All heavy atoms as a GROMACS GRO file, in nm:
protein
  607
    1MET      N    1   2.833  11.300   5.482
    1MET     CA    2   2.734  11.403   5.494
    1MET      C    3   2.695  11.457   5.362
    1MET      O    4   2.577  11.489   5.345
    1MET     CB    5   2.794  11.509   5.587
    1MET     CG    6   2.802  11.476   5.727
    1MET     SD    7   2.866  11.601   5.841
    1MET     CE    8   2.743  11.727   5.822
    2THR      N    9   2.790  11.472   5.269
    2THR     CA   10   2.752  11.522   5.140
    2THR      C   11   2.662  11.433   5.062
    2THR      O   12   2.585  11.480   4.980
    2THR     CB   13   2.877  11.554   5.052
    2THR    OG1   14   2.952  11.436   5.035
    2THR    CG2   15   2.964  11.660   5.118
    3ILE      N   16   2.663  11.304   5.090
    3ILE     CA   17   2.571  11.210   5.028
    3ILE      C   18   2.433  11.218   5.096
    3ILE      O   19   2.329  11.227   5.033
    3ILE     CB   20   2.631  11.066   5.025
    3ILE    CG1   21   2.750  11.060   4.940
    3ILE    CG2   22   2.526  10.968   4.981
    3ILE    CD1   23   2.832  10.934   4.952
    4LYS      N   24   2.430  11.205   5.232
    4LYS     CA   25   2.309  11.198   5.300
    4LYS      C   26   2.234  11.331   5.288
    4LYS      O   27   2.113  11.334   5.288
    4LYS     CB   28   2.331  11.168   5.446
    4LYS     CG   29   2.202  11.148   5.524
    4LYS     CD   30   2.233  11.087   5.662
    4LYS     CE   31   2.100  11.066   5.730
    4LYS     NZ   32   2.108  10.994   5.852
    5TYR      N   33   2.305  11.446   5.289
    5TYR     CA   34   2.245  11.576   5.283
    5TYR      C   35   2.282  11.649   5.163
    5TYR      O   36   2.327  11.763   5.163
    5TYR     CB   37   2.286  11.653   5.410
    5TYR     CG   38   2.243  11.588   5.539
    5TYR    CD1   39   2.342  11.524   5.619
    5TYR    CD2   40   2.114  11.587   5.585
    5TYR    CE1   41   2.302  11.459   5.737
    5TYR    CE2   42   2.075  11.524   5.697
    5TYR     CZ   43   2.171  11.456   5.779
    5TYR     OH   44   2.134  11.396   5.890
    6ALA      N   45   2.266  11.586   5.049
    6ALA     CA   46   2.302  11.645   4.917
    6ALA      C   47   2.234  11.782   4.900
    6ALA      O   48   2.120  11.801   4.932
    6ALA     CB   49   2.264  11.552   4.806
    7GLY      N   50   2.314  11.874   4.857
    7GLY     CA   51   2.262  12.007   4.833
    7GLY      C   52   2.264  12.103   4.950
    7GLY      O   53   2.241  12.227   4.936
    8VAL      N   54   2.288  12.052   5.072
    8VAL     CA   55   2.294  12.137   5.191
    8VAL      C   56   2.440  12.182   5.206
    8VAL      O   57   2.535  12.100   5.207
    8VAL     CB   58   2.247  12.057   5.314
    8VAL    CG1   59   2.261  12.138   5.441
    8VAL    CG2   60   2.107  12.015   5.297
    9PRO      N   61   2.459  12.309   5.225
    9PRO     CA   62   2.600  12.357   5.244
    9PRO      C   63   2.654  12.308   5.374
    9PRO      O   64   2.596  12.303   5.474
    9PRO     CB   65   2.591  12.507   5.241
    9PRO     CG   66   2.448  12.538   5.271
    9PRO     CD   67   2.363  12.420   5.226
   10ILE      N   68   2.786  12.271   5.367
   10ILE     CA   69   2.860  12.222   5.487
   10ILE      C   70   2.974  12.317   5.508
   10ILE      O   71   3.044  12.347   5.410
   10ILE     CB   72   2.908  12.079   5.461
   10ILE    CG1   73   2.791  11.984   5.449
   10ILE    CG2   74   2.996  12.035   5.579
   10ILE    CD1   75   2.824  11.844   5.408
   11PHE      N   76   2.993  12.364   5.632
   11PHE     CA   77   3.101  12.457   5.662
   11PHE      C   78   3.203  12.387   5.756
   11PHE      O   79   3.165  12.331   5.859
   11PHE     CB   80   3.041  12.577   5.731
   11PHE     CG   81   2.951  12.656   5.639
   11PHE    CD1   82   2.818  12.623   5.631
   11PHE    CD2   83   3.001  12.755   5.558
   11PHE    CE1   84   2.729  12.691   5.547
   11PHE    CE2   85   2.913  12.822   5.469
   11PHE     CZ   86   2.781  12.788   5.465
   12ALA      N   87   3.328  12.393   5.718
   12ALA     CA   88   3.433  12.334   5.798
   12ALA      C   89   3.530  12.450   5.840
   12ALA      O   90   3.584  12.521   5.751
   12ALA     CB   91   3.513  12.230   5.717
   13MET      N   92   3.541  12.465   5.970
   13MET     CA   93   3.621  12.572   6.024
   13MET      C   94   3.766  12.528   6.053
   13MET      O   95   3.792  12.418   6.103
   13MET     CB   96   3.571  12.624   6.157
   13MET     CG   97   3.439  12.701   6.142
   13MET     SD   98   3.372  12.752   6.301
   13MET     CE   99   3.498  12.852   6.369
   14ILE      N  100   3.862  12.614   6.014
   14ILE     CA  101   3.998  12.591   6.062
   14ILE      C  102   3.997  12.623   6.207
   14ILE      O  103   3.954  12.733   6.252
   14ILE     CB  104   4.095  12.684   5.984
   14ILE    CG1  105   4.096  12.652   5.835
   14ILE    CG2  106   4.237  12.670   6.037
   14ILE    CD1  107   4.145  12.519   5.791
   15PRO      N  108   4.051  12.538   6.293
   15PRO     CA  109   4.051  12.569   6.434
   15PRO      C  110   4.127  12.693   6.468
   15PRO      O  111   4.225  12.729   6.392
   15PRO     CB  112   4.117  12.441   6.505
   15PRO     CG  113   4.095  12.337   6.403
   15PRO     CD  114   4.101  12.402   6.263
   16PHE      N  115   4.094  12.763   6.570
   16PHE     CA  116   4.157  12.895   6.604
   16PHE      C  117   4.307  12.875   6.622
   16PHE      O  118   4.386  12.968   6.592
   16PHE     CB  119   4.096  12.953   6.732
   16PHE     CG  120   3.948  12.973   6.721
   16PHE    CD1  121   3.860  12.921   6.815
   16PHE    CD2  122   3.898  13.048   6.614
   16PHE    CE1  123   3.722  12.941   6.806
   16PHE    CE2  124   3.756  13.066   6.601
   16PHE     CZ  125   3.672  13.016   6.693
   17ARG      N  126   4.354  12.768   6.679
   17ARG     CA  127   4.494  12.737   6.696
   17ARG      C  128   4.559  12.662   6.582
   17ARG      O  129   4.666  12.605   6.600
   17ARG     CB  130   4.517  12.672   6.834
   17ARG     CG  131   4.478  12.756   6.950
   17ARG     CD  132   4.577  12.880   6.950
   17ARG     NE  133   4.552  12.956   7.076
   17ARG     CZ  134   4.592  13.078   7.092
   17ARG    NH1  135   4.659  13.137   6.996
   17ARG    NH2  136   4.569  13.141   7.202
   18LYS      N  137   4.478  12.643   6.475
   18LYS     CA  138   4.524  12.572   6.357
   18LYS      C  139   4.555  12.423   6.372
   18LYS      O  140   4.624  12.366   6.289
   18LYS     CB  141   4.647  12.648   6.295
   18LYS     CG  142   4.617  12.795   6.266
   18LYS     CD  143   4.667  12.832   6.136
   18LYS     CE  144   4.642  12.983   6.112
   18LYS     NZ  145   4.513  13.010   6.048
   19ASN      N  146   4.502  12.359   6.475
   19ASN     CA  147   4.520  12.217   6.489
   19ASN      C  148   4.459  12.144   6.371
   19ASN      O  149   4.348  12.177   6.337
   19ASN     CB  150   4.456  12.166   6.618
   19ASN     CG  151   4.512  12.238   6.744
   19ASN    OD1  152   4.526  12.359   6.742
   19ASN    ND2  153   4.548  12.157   6.838
   20ARG      N  154   4.523  12.052   6.318
   20ARG     CA  155   4.476  11.970   6.204
   20ARG      C  156   4.437  12.051   6.079
   20ARG      O  157   4.354  12.008   5.998
   20ARG     CB  158   4.356  11.887   6.244
   20ARG     CG  159   4.383  11.794   6.362
   20ARG     CD  160   4.463  11.675   6.322
   20ARG     NE  161   4.476  11.579   6.426
   20ARG     CZ  162   4.568  11.492   6.430
   20ARG    NH1  163   4.658  11.483   6.336
   20ARG    NH2  164   4.581  11.412   6.534
   21GLU      N  165   4.496  12.166   6.065
   21GLU     CA  166   4.464  12.250   5.953
   21GLU      C  167   4.486  12.179   5.818
   21GLU      O  168   4.403  12.190   5.728
   21GLU     CB  169   4.548  12.379   5.957
   21GLU     CG  170   4.521  12.477   5.839
   21GLU     CD  171   4.615  12.596   5.846
   21GLU    OE1  172   4.702  12.610   5.936
   21GLU    OE2  173   4.585  12.692   5.764
   22THR      N  174   4.600  12.121   5.801
   22THR     CA  175   4.630  12.051   5.679
   22THR      C  176   4.528  11.946   5.644
   22THR      O  177   4.480  11.938   5.529
   22THR     CB  178   4.772  11.992   5.687
   22THR    OG1  179   4.865  12.099   5.710
   22THR    CG2  180   4.809  11.922   5.556
   23GLU      N  181   4.492  11.865   5.743
   23GLU     CA  182   4.396  11.755   5.717
   23GLU      C  183   4.261  11.814   5.684
   23GLU      O  184   4.188  11.756   5.597
   23GLU     CB  185   4.382  11.664   5.842
   23GLU     CG  186   4.506  11.591   5.878
   23GLU     CD  187   4.612  11.660   5.964
   23GLU    OE1  188   4.604  11.790   5.971
   23GLU    OE2  189   4.692  11.591   6.027
   24ILE      N  190   4.218  11.917   5.751
   24ILE     CA  191   4.091  11.982   5.717
   24ILE      C  192   4.086  12.035   5.577
   24ILE      O  193   3.994  12.014   5.501
   24ILE     CB  194   4.055  12.087   5.822
   24ILE    CG1  195   4.032  12.022   5.962
   24ILE    CG2  196   3.930  12.169   5.780
   24ILE    CD1  197   4.025  12.121   6.075
   25ARG      N  198   4.199  12.100   5.538
   25ARG     CA  199   4.205  12.158   5.403
   25ARG      C  200   4.197  12.041   5.302
   25ARG      O  201   4.132  12.058   5.194
   25ARG     CB  202   4.332  12.237   5.384
   25ARG     CG  203   4.334  12.366   5.454
   25ARG     CD  204   4.455  12.450   5.429
   25ARG     NE  205   4.461  12.569   5.511
   25ARG     CZ  206   4.392  12.677   5.490
   25ARG    NH1  207   4.308  12.683   5.388
   25ARG    NH2  208   4.398  12.778   5.569
   26GLN      N  209   4.260  11.934   5.324
   26GLN     CA  210   4.257  11.819   5.233
   26GLN      C  211   4.115  11.760   5.220
   26GLN      O  212   4.075  11.725   5.114
   26GLN     CB  213   4.355  11.709   5.280
   26GLN     CG  214   4.499  11.750   5.261
   26GLN     CD  215   4.594  11.650   5.325
   26GLN    OE1  216   4.559  11.554   5.398
   26GLN    NE2  217   4.722  11.662   5.292
   27CYS      N  218   4.050  11.752   5.333
   27CYS     CA  219   3.916  11.698   5.327
   27CYS      C  220   3.811  11.786   5.255
   27CYS      O  221   3.726  11.742   5.189
   27CYS     CB  222   3.862  11.673   5.472
   27CYS     SG  223   3.940  11.538   5.561
   28VAL      N  224   3.834  11.915   5.275
   28VAL     CA  225   3.739  12.013   5.208
   28VAL      C  226   3.771  12.032   5.063
   28VAL      O  227   3.679  12.045   4.981
   28VAL     CB  228   3.739  12.146   5.284
   28VAL    CG1  229   3.665  12.256   5.213
   28VAL    CG2  230   3.688  12.131   5.427
   29GLY      N  231   3.896  12.033   5.033
   29GLY     CA  232   3.941  12.068   4.893
   29GLY      C  233   3.872  11.988   4.787
   29GLY      O  234   3.869  11.865   4.793
   30GLY      N  235   3.819  12.057   4.684
   30GLY     CA  236   3.758  11.988   4.576
   30GLY      C  237   3.614  11.940   4.595
   30GLY      O  238   3.555  11.884   4.504
   31ARG      N  239   3.561  11.952   4.710
   31ARG     CA  240   3.425  11.904   4.735
   31ARG      C  241   3.324  12.014   4.702
   31ARG      O  242   3.343  12.127   4.746
   31ARG     CB  243   3.407  11.860   4.878
   31ARG     CG  244   3.493  11.738   4.912
   31ARG     CD  245   3.461  11.693   5.054
   31ARG     NE  246   3.553  11.589   5.097
   31ARG     CZ  247   3.532  11.461   5.078
   31ARG    NH1  248   3.426  11.419   5.014
   31ARG    NH2  249   3.623  11.371   5.121
   32SER      N  250   3.221  11.980   4.631
   32SER     CA  251   3.120  12.080   4.602
   32SER      C  252   3.030  12.102   4.725
   32SER      O  253   2.998  12.005   4.797
   32SER     CB  254   3.036  12.040   4.481
   32SER     OG  255   2.972  11.917   4.506
   33ASN      N  256   2.991  12.220   4.743
   33ASN     CA  257   2.895  12.261   4.854
   33ASN      C  258   2.955  12.246   4.985
   33ASN      O  259   2.886  12.233   5.087
   33ASN     CB  260   2.764  12.181   4.842
   33ASN     CG  261   2.646  12.268   4.858
   33ASN    OD1  262   2.651  12.388   4.831
   33ASN    ND2  263   2.538  12.215   4.912
   34VAL      N  264   3.096  12.235   5.001
   34VAL     CA  265   3.163  12.235   5.127
   34VAL      C  266   3.251  12.355   5.134
   34VAL      O  267   3.330  12.374   5.036
   34VAL     CB  268   3.249  12.099   5.144
   34VAL    CG1  269   3.316  12.107   5.277
   34VAL    CG2  270   3.159  11.978   5.135
   35TYR      N  271   3.242  12.434   5.236
   35TYR     CA  272   3.313  12.561   5.241
   35TYR      C  273   3.406  12.567   5.354
   35TYR      O  274   3.372  12.526   5.472
   35TYR     CB  275   3.211  12.674   5.255
   35TYR     CG  276   3.112  12.672   5.142
   35TYR    CD1  277   2.989  12.603   5.152
   35TYR    CD2  278   3.138  12.749   5.025
   35TYR    CE1  279   2.900  12.604   5.043
   35TYR    CE2  280   3.050  12.746   4.919
   35TYR     CZ  281   2.928  12.673   4.930
   35TYR     OH  282   2.845  12.668   4.824
   36LEU      N  283   3.524  12.616   5.327
   36LEU     CA  284   3.632  12.627   5.432
   36LEU      C  285   3.620  12.763   5.496
   36LEU      O  286   3.627  12.867   5.429
   36LEU     CB  287   3.769  12.609   5.369
   36LEU     CG  288   3.886  12.607   5.468
   36LEU    CD1  289   3.872  12.487   5.566
   36LEU    CD2  290   4.014  12.604   5.389
   37VAL      N  291   3.605  12.765   5.630
   37VAL     CA  292   3.598  12.890   5.705
   37VAL      C  293   3.737  12.921   5.763
   37VAL      O  294   3.782  12.843   5.852
   37VAL     CB  295   3.496  12.878   5.818
   37VAL    CG1  296   3.482  13.006   5.895
   37VAL    CG2  297   3.358  12.833   5.764
   38GLU      N  298   3.798  13.024   5.714
   38GLU     CA  299   3.932  13.069   5.767
   38GLU      C  300   3.908  13.150   5.890
   38GLU      O  301   3.821  13.237   5.897
   38GLU     CB  302   3.995  13.159   5.658
   38GLU     CG  303   4.027  13.091   5.526
   38GLU     CD  304   4.139  12.986   5.532
   38GLU    OE1  305   4.208  12.980   5.634
   38GLU    OE2  306   4.159  12.924   5.428
   39THR      N  307   3.981  13.113   5.994
   39THR     CA  308   3.966  13.184   6.125
   39THR      C  309   4.091  13.260   6.167
   39THR      O  310   4.091  13.320   6.274
   39THR     CB  311   3.932  13.081   6.231
   39THR    OG1  312   4.034  12.989   6.243
   39THR    CG2  313   3.799  13.009   6.203
   40GLY      N  314   4.195  13.257   6.086
   40GLY     CA  315   4.321  13.314   6.128
   40GLY      C  316   4.324  13.460   6.162
   40GLY      O  317   4.404  13.504   6.239
   41ASN      N  318   4.233  13.532   6.100
   41ASN     CA  319   4.237  13.684   6.125
   41ASN      C  320   4.117  13.728   6.213
   41ASN      O  321   4.085  13.846   6.207
   41ASN     CB  322   4.237  13.760   5.993
   41ASN     CG  323   4.116  13.737   5.909
   41ASN    OD1  324   4.037  13.648   5.947
   41ASN    ND2  325   4.098  13.812   5.803
   42TRP      N  326   4.065  13.642   6.287
   42TRP     CA  327   3.943  13.673   6.369
   42TRP      C  328   3.979  13.747   6.497
   42TRP      O  329   3.884  13.793   6.565
   42TRP     CB  330   3.864  13.552   6.395
   42TRP     CG  331   3.786  13.501   6.278
   42TRP    CD1  332   3.797  13.544   6.148
   42TRP    CD2  333   3.684  13.401   6.280
   42TRP    NE1  334   3.704  13.473   6.068
   42TRP    CE2  335   3.638  13.388   6.148
   42TRP    CE3  336   3.632  13.319   6.377
   42TRP    CZ2  337   3.541  13.296   6.112
   42TRP    CZ3  338   3.534  13.230   6.343
   42TRP    CH2  339   3.489  13.218   6.212
   43ALA      N  340   4.097  13.756   6.540
   43ALA     CA  341   4.136  13.823   6.665
   43ALA      C  342   4.059  13.773   6.788
   43ALA      O  343   3.998  13.848   6.858
   43ALA     CB  344   4.123  13.978   6.649
   44ILE      N  345   4.057  13.644   6.803
   44ILE     CA  346   3.990  13.582   6.917
   44ILE      C  347   4.068  13.600   7.048
   44ILE      O  348   4.194  13.585   7.048
   44ILE     CB  349   3.969  13.431   6.889
   44ILE    CG1  350   3.890  13.405   6.760
   44ILE    CG2  351   3.904  13.355   7.008
   44ILE    CD1  352   3.747  13.462   6.763
   45THR      N  353   4.002  13.621   7.158
   45THR     CA  354   4.065  13.622   7.291
   45THR      C  355   4.030  13.494   7.358
   45THR      O  356   3.922  13.434   7.337
   45THR     CB  357   4.024  13.744   7.369
   45THR    OG1  358   3.878  13.753   7.373
   45THR    CG2  359   4.076  13.872   7.307
   46TYR      N  360   4.115  13.448   7.444
   46TYR     CA  361   4.107  13.315   7.508
   46TYR      C  362   4.104  13.318   7.656
   46TYR      O  363   4.160  13.412   7.717
   46TYR     CB  364   4.225  13.223   7.460
   46TYR     CG  365   4.230  13.213   7.306
   46TYR    CD1  366   4.303  13.300   7.229
   46TYR    CD2  367   4.157  13.113   7.243
   46TYR    CE1  368   4.308  13.291   7.096
   46TYR    CE2  369   4.160  13.101   7.108
   46TYR     CZ  370   4.239  13.190   7.033
   46TYR     OH  371   4.240  13.179   6.897
   47THR      N  372   4.047  13.210   7.713
   47THR     CA  373   4.053  13.190   7.857
   47THR      C  374   4.183  13.120   7.901
   47THR      O  375   4.230  13.147   8.007
   47THR     CB  376   3.936  13.103   7.907
   47THR    OG1  377   3.940  12.976   7.843
   47THR    CG2  378   3.806  13.169   7.878
   48ASP      N  379   4.228  13.027   7.817
   48ASP     CA  380   4.340  12.942   7.856
   48ASP      C  381   4.440  12.922   7.741
   48ASP      O  382   4.514  12.820   7.741
   48ASP     CB  383   4.290  12.809   7.905
   48ASP     CG  384   4.205  12.733   7.802
   48ASP    OD1  385   4.195  12.784   7.686
   48ASP    OD2  386   4.156  12.624   7.832
   49GLY      N  387   4.435  12.999   7.633
   49GLY     CA  388   4.518  12.983   7.521
   49GLY      C  389   4.457  12.896   7.418
   49GLY      O  390   4.517  12.883   7.307
   50THR      N  391   4.351  12.827   7.450
   50THR     CA  392   4.285  12.740   7.348
   50THR      C  393   4.140  12.768   7.330
   50THR      O  394   4.095  12.774   7.217
   50THR     CB  395   4.298  12.590   7.400
   50THR    OG1  396   4.438  12.555   7.411
   50THR    CG2  397   4.240  12.498   7.299
   51HIS      N  398   4.067  12.792   7.445
   51HIS     CA  399   3.924  12.813   7.433
   51HIS      C  400   3.890  12.960   7.442
   51HIS      O  401   3.941  13.030   7.522
   51HIS     CB  402   3.855  12.740   7.555
   51HIS     CG  403   3.882  12.594   7.550
   51HIS    ND1  404   3.993  12.535   7.626
   51HIS    CD2  405   3.827  12.491   7.483
   51HIS    CE1  406   3.993  12.404   7.603
   51HIS    NE2  407   3.896  12.374   7.517
   52PRO      N  408   3.802  13.000   7.348
   52PRO     CA  409   3.765  13.146   7.347
   52PRO      C  410   3.698  13.188   7.481
   52PRO      O  411   3.621  13.109   7.536
   52PRO     CB  412   3.660  13.154   7.237
   52PRO     CG  413   3.694  13.040   7.145
   52PRO     CD  414   3.743  12.931   7.241
   53ASP      N  415   3.724  13.306   7.529
   53ASP     CA  416   3.654  13.359   7.640
   53ASP      C  417   3.520  13.417   7.592
   53ASP      O  418   3.485  13.395   7.475
   53ASP     CB  419   3.742  13.464   7.720
   53ASP     CG  420   3.779  13.585   7.628
   53ASP    OD1  421   3.719  13.611   7.519
   53ASP    OD2  422   3.871  13.655   7.669
   54LEU      N  423   3.451  13.488   7.679
   54LEU     CA  424   3.318  13.535   7.644
   54LEU      C  425   3.324  13.629   7.517
   54LEU      O  426   3.249  13.610   7.421
   54LEU     CB  427   3.250  13.612   7.760
   54LEU     CG  428   3.117  13.669   7.734
   54LEU    CD1  429   3.013  13.559   7.701
   54LEU    CD2  430   3.068  13.739   7.856
   55ASN      N  431   3.412  13.722   7.524
   55ASN     CA  432   3.434  13.814   7.404
   55ASN      C  433   3.477  13.736   7.283
   55ASN      O  434   3.427  13.759   7.171
   55ASN     CB  435   3.537  13.922   7.445
   55ASN     CG  436   3.542  14.022   7.329
   55ASN    OD1  437   3.446  14.088   7.292
   55ASN    ND2  438   3.663  14.045   7.274
   56GLY      N  439   3.571  13.645   7.295
   56GLY     CA  440   3.619  13.562   7.184
   56GLY      C  441   3.505  13.479   7.124
   56GLY      O  442   3.494  13.468   7.001
   57GLY      N  443   3.414  13.434   7.210
   57GLY     CA  444   3.305  13.357   7.162
   57GLY      C  445   3.205  13.442   7.081
   57GLY      O  446   3.151  13.405   6.973
   58VAL      N  447   3.187  13.568   7.123
   58VAL     CA  448   3.102  13.664   7.054
   58VAL      C  449   3.160  13.698   6.915
   58VAL      O  450   3.092  13.688   6.816
   58VAL     CB  451   3.081  13.790   7.139
   58VAL    CG1  452   3.011  13.896   7.052
   58VAL    CG2  453   2.995  13.759   7.264
   59VAL      N  454   3.288  13.722   6.920
   59VAL     CA  455   3.356  13.755   6.786
   59VAL      C  456   3.348  13.637   6.696
   59VAL      O  457   3.318  13.652   6.579
   59VAL     CB  458   3.509  13.789   6.815
   59VAL    CG1  459   3.585  13.800   6.684
   59VAL    CG2  460   3.515  13.923   6.887
   60ALA      N  461   3.378  13.516   6.745
   60ALA     CA  462   3.369  13.402   6.658
   60ALA      C  463   3.234  13.375   6.603
   60ALA      O  464   3.212  13.343   6.489
   60ALA     CB  465   3.414  13.275   6.734
   61GLY      N  466   3.131  13.393   6.690
   61GLY     CA  467   2.992  13.375   6.643
   61GLY      C  468   2.953  13.471   6.533
   61GLY      O  469   2.891  13.441   6.435
   62GLN      N  470   2.991  13.598   6.553
   62GLN     CA  471   2.968  13.706   6.452
   62GLN      C  472   3.039  13.676   6.319
   62GLN      O  473   2.979  13.683   6.217
   62GLN     CB  474   3.003  13.843   6.506
   62GLN     CG  475   2.915  13.885   6.618
   62GLN     CD  476   2.968  14.019   6.686
   62GLN    OE1  477   3.087  14.049   6.684
   62GLN    NE2  478   2.878  14.092   6.746
   63LYS      N  479   3.164  13.642   6.326
   63LYS     CA  480   3.246  13.616   6.209
   63LYS      C  481   3.196  13.491   6.132
   63LYS      O  482   3.181  13.491   6.013
   63LYS     CB  483   3.389  13.596   6.244
   63LYS     CG  484   3.459  13.714   6.298
   63LYS     CD  485   3.484  13.814   6.200
   63LYS     CE  486   3.571  13.929   6.255
   63LYS     NZ  487   3.596  14.032   6.158
   64LEU      N  488   3.155  13.385   6.204
   64LEU     CA  489   3.102  13.268   6.144
   64LEU      C  490   2.969  13.298   6.078
   64LEU      O  491   2.944  13.257   5.960
   64LEU     CB  492   3.090  13.160   6.243
   64LEU     CG  493   3.032  13.026   6.192
   64LEU    CD1  494   3.120  12.968   6.074
   64LEU    CD2  495   3.021  12.921   6.299
   65ALA      N  496   2.880  13.376   6.150
   65ALA     CA  497   2.753  13.410   6.088
   65ALA      C  498   2.768  13.486   5.963
   65ALA      O  499   2.700  13.467   5.860
   65ALA     CB  500   2.668  13.482   6.194
   66GLU      N  501   2.865  13.587   5.966
   66GLU     CA  502   2.886  13.666   5.849
   66GLU      C  503   2.936  13.583   5.731
   66GLU      O  504   2.891  13.603   5.616
   66GLU     CB  505   2.995  13.772   5.879
   66GLU     CG  506   2.950  13.885   5.977
   66GLU     CD  507   3.060  13.973   6.018
   66GLU    OE1  508   3.180  13.960   5.966
   66GLU    OE2  509   3.036  14.056   6.110
   67PHE      N  510   3.022  13.488   5.757
   67PHE     CA  511   3.074  13.402   5.651
   67PHE      C  512   2.956  13.315   5.592
   67PHE      O  513   2.942  13.307   5.473
   67PHE     CB  514   3.185  13.310   5.696
   67PHE     CG  515   3.240  13.223   5.588
   67PHE    CD1  516   3.334  13.274   5.501
   67PHE    CD2  517   3.198  13.093   5.581
   67PHE    CE1  518   3.384  13.200   5.402
   67PHE    CE2  519   3.249  13.016   5.469
   67PHE     CZ  520   3.342  13.067   5.384
   68ILE      N  521   2.881  13.257   5.678
   68ILE     CA  522   2.771  13.173   5.630
   68ILE      C  523   2.670  13.251   5.545
   68ILE      O  524   2.632  13.211   5.436
   68ILE     CB  525   2.700  13.103   5.751
   68ILE    CG1  526   2.795  12.998   5.812
   68ILE    CG2  527   2.566  13.035   5.705
   68ILE    CD1  528   2.741  12.939   5.940
   69VAL      N  529   2.634  13.371   5.590
   69VAL     CA  530   2.542  13.455   5.516
   69VAL      C  531   2.604  13.496   5.384
   69VAL      O  532   2.536  13.500   5.284
   69VAL     CB  533   2.495  13.579   5.598
   69VAL    CG1  534   2.426  13.684   5.511
   69VAL    CG2  535   2.407  13.530   5.715
   70SER      N  536   2.731  13.521   5.383
   70SER     CA  537   2.795  13.555   5.257
   70SER      C  538   2.796  13.443   5.151
   70SER      O  539   2.795  13.468   5.032
   70SER     CB  540   2.944  13.596   5.281
   70SER     OG  541   3.028  13.482   5.300
   71VAL      N  542   2.786  13.320   5.198
   71VAL     CA  543   2.772  13.203   5.108
   71VAL      C  544   2.636  13.176   5.068
   71VAL      O  545   2.605  13.158   4.946
   71VAL     CB  546   2.839  13.078   5.180
   71VAL    CG1  547   2.813  12.957   5.091
   71VAL    CG2  548   2.989  13.101   5.190
   72VAL      N  549   2.544  13.166   5.163
   72VAL     CA  550   2.409  13.120   5.138
   72VAL      C  551   2.303  13.234   5.124
   72VAL      O  552   2.194  13.210   5.070
   72VAL     CB  553   2.356  13.017   5.238
   72VAL    CG1  554   2.446  12.898   5.240
   72VAL    CG2  555   2.347  13.085   5.377
   73GLY      N  556   2.337  13.352   5.174
   73GLY     CA  557   2.247  13.468   5.165
   73GLY      C  558   2.148  13.460   5.287
   73GLY      O  559   2.115  13.356   5.342
   74LYS      N  560   2.087  13.577   5.318
   74LYS     CA  561   1.998  13.584   5.428
   74LYS      C  562   1.870  13.512   5.400
   74LYS      O  563   1.803  13.457   5.486
   74LYS     CB  564   1.962  13.733   5.455
   74LYS     CG  565   2.075  13.808   5.520
   74LYS     CD  566   2.039  13.949   5.555
   74LYS     CE  567   2.157  14.022   5.619
   74LYS     NZ  568   2.122  14.158   5.654
   75GLN      N  569   1.826  13.502   5.269
   75GLN     CA  570   1.703  13.435   5.235
   75GLN      C  571   1.703  13.284   5.271
   75GLN      O  572   1.601  13.226   5.289
   75GLN     CB  573   1.676  13.448   5.088
   75GLN     CG  574   1.654  13.590   5.040
   75GLN     CD  575   1.533  13.650   5.113
   75GLN    OE1  576   1.431  13.583   5.141
   75GLN    NE2  577   1.538  13.782   5.144
   76PHE      N  578   1.823  13.226   5.284
   76PHE     CA  579   1.834  13.088   5.326
   76PHE      C  580   1.771  13.057   5.455
   76PHE      O  581   1.720  12.950   5.482
   76PHE     CB  582   1.981  13.048   5.327
   76PHE     CG  583   2.008  12.900   5.359
   76PHE    CD1  584   2.007  12.808   5.254
   76PHE    CD2  585   2.038  12.862   5.487
   76PHE    CE1  586   2.030  12.673   5.282
   76PHE    CE2  587   2.063  12.728   5.515
   76PHE     CZ  588   2.060  12.636   5.408
   77PHE      N  589   1.765  13.160   5.548
   77PHE     CA  590   1.720  13.144   5.683
   77PHE      C  591   1.574  13.181   5.702
   77PHE      O  592   1.523  13.178   5.809
   77PHE     CB  593   1.805  13.222   5.780
   77PHE     CG  594   1.950  13.169   5.774
   77PHE    CD1  595   2.044  13.241   5.701
   77PHE    CD2  596   1.989  13.055   5.843
   77PHE    CE1  597   2.173  13.191   5.696
   77PHE    CE2  598   2.116  13.009   5.837
   77PHE     CZ  599   2.213  13.086   5.767
   78ILE      N  600   1.508  13.225   5.597
   78ILE     CA  601   1.369  13.266   5.609
   78ILE      C  602   1.274  13.150   5.562
   78ILE      O  603   1.293  13.079   5.476
   78ILE     CB  604   1.341  13.392   5.523
   78ILE    CG1  605   1.428  13.502   5.576
   78ILE    CG2  606   1.197  13.430   5.523
   78ILE    CD1  607   1.422  13.630   5.497
   0.00000   0.00000   0.00000
């Protein structure tokens, strides 16, 4: 993706339950224009212990949007 879409920021999220966290960190580490999204302190609520419920989805969406805007700025979307 970094070759095909050079210059476009790529965001990789740590899963809420931290599955494959080590592998994701290794893939992101050292790559330019690739950003690791930490999700550990997002206080997500779940339907089944894995999948966010409605409120958890809203929280995740807000937190992800805030992180993306903090990296690229609001002007990126205009």
